[in-house]
C-alpha positions in Angstrom: -14.3 63.9 -51.2 -15.4 67.4 -50.4 -18.0 67.3 -53.2 -19.2 64.0 -51.8 -19.6 65.5 -48.5 -21.5 68.4 -49.9 -23.8 66.3 -52.1 -24.5 63.4 -49.3 -27.5 65.2 -48.0 -29.3 65.8 -51.2 -28.2 62.2 -52.7 -28.0 59.9 -49.6 -27.1 57.1 -51.9 -23.8 58.6 -53.1 -20.9 56.5 -53.2 -17.2 57.4 -53.9 -15.2 54.7 -55.2 -11.3 54.9 -55.5 -10.0 52.2 -57.7 -6.4 51.4 -58.5 -2.8 50.7 -56.9 -1.6 53.5 -54.8 1.0 53.8 -52.1 0.5 53.7 -48.2 1.0 57.5 -47.7 -1.9 58.1 -50.5 -4.2 55.5 -49.1 -3.5 56.9 -45.5 -4.6 60.3 -46.4 -7.7 59.2 -48.3 -8.9 57.2 -45.3 -7.9 60.0 -42.8 -10.1 62.4 -45.0 -13.1 59.9 -45.4 -13.2 59.6 -41.6 -12.6 63.2 -40.9 -15.8 64.0 -43.2 -17.8 61.0 -41.8 -18.0 59.5 -45.2 -17.2 56.0 -44.3 -20.5 54.4 -45.6 -20.3 56.3 -48.9 -16.6 55.3 -49.4 -15.1 52.1 -51.0 -11.2 51.8 -51.6 -9.9 49.0 -54.0 -6.3 49.4 -53.8 -5.0 47.0 -56.3 -4.1 46.9 -59.9 -7.2 46.7 -62.1 -6.8 43.9 -64.8 -8.1 44.7 -68.3 -10.8 42.4 -67.9 -12.2 43.8 -64.5 -11.7 47.5 -65.6 -14.8 47.9 -67.9 -16.8 46.6 -64.9 -15.8 49.4 -62.6 -16.0 52.1 -65.4 -19.7 50.9 -66.4 -20.6 51.4 -62.7 -19.9 54.7 -62.6 -22.0 57.8 -63.3 -19.0 60.1 -63.0 -15.3 59.4 -63.6 -12.6 61.5 -61.9 -8.9 61.2 -63.0 -6.5 62.9 -60.6 -3.7 63.5 -63.1 -1.8 66.6 -62.2 0.3 66.6 -65.6 -1.3 67.4 -69.0 0.6 65.2 -71.1 -1.1 62.2 -69.0 -4.3 63.2 -70.5 -3.6 60.6 -73.4 -3.3 57.8 -70.5 -4.9 54.4 -71.6 -7.3 54.9 -68.4 -8.6 58.2 -69.5 -9.1 57.0 -73.2 -10.9 53.6 -72.0 -13.0 55.7 -69.6 -14.5 57.9 -72.2 -15.0 55.1 -74.7 
């Protein structure tokens, strides 16, 4: 989100979309940070499981994909492989 904050002046239409099921603590921390940075109009959170039918719609609408996996073994995740296909 810091990157979006830094780029919003140069790219006023920039939008940060977070998609996928999360937990309450994760969602709360994201929403808190969005408000803290004043990014409310640049941010959307879709907090639900994304079906295989809907996933391509989200992936195709993105200019950049970011996967926040911390463990290297998750780099073979189906989500990542679908995203780069």
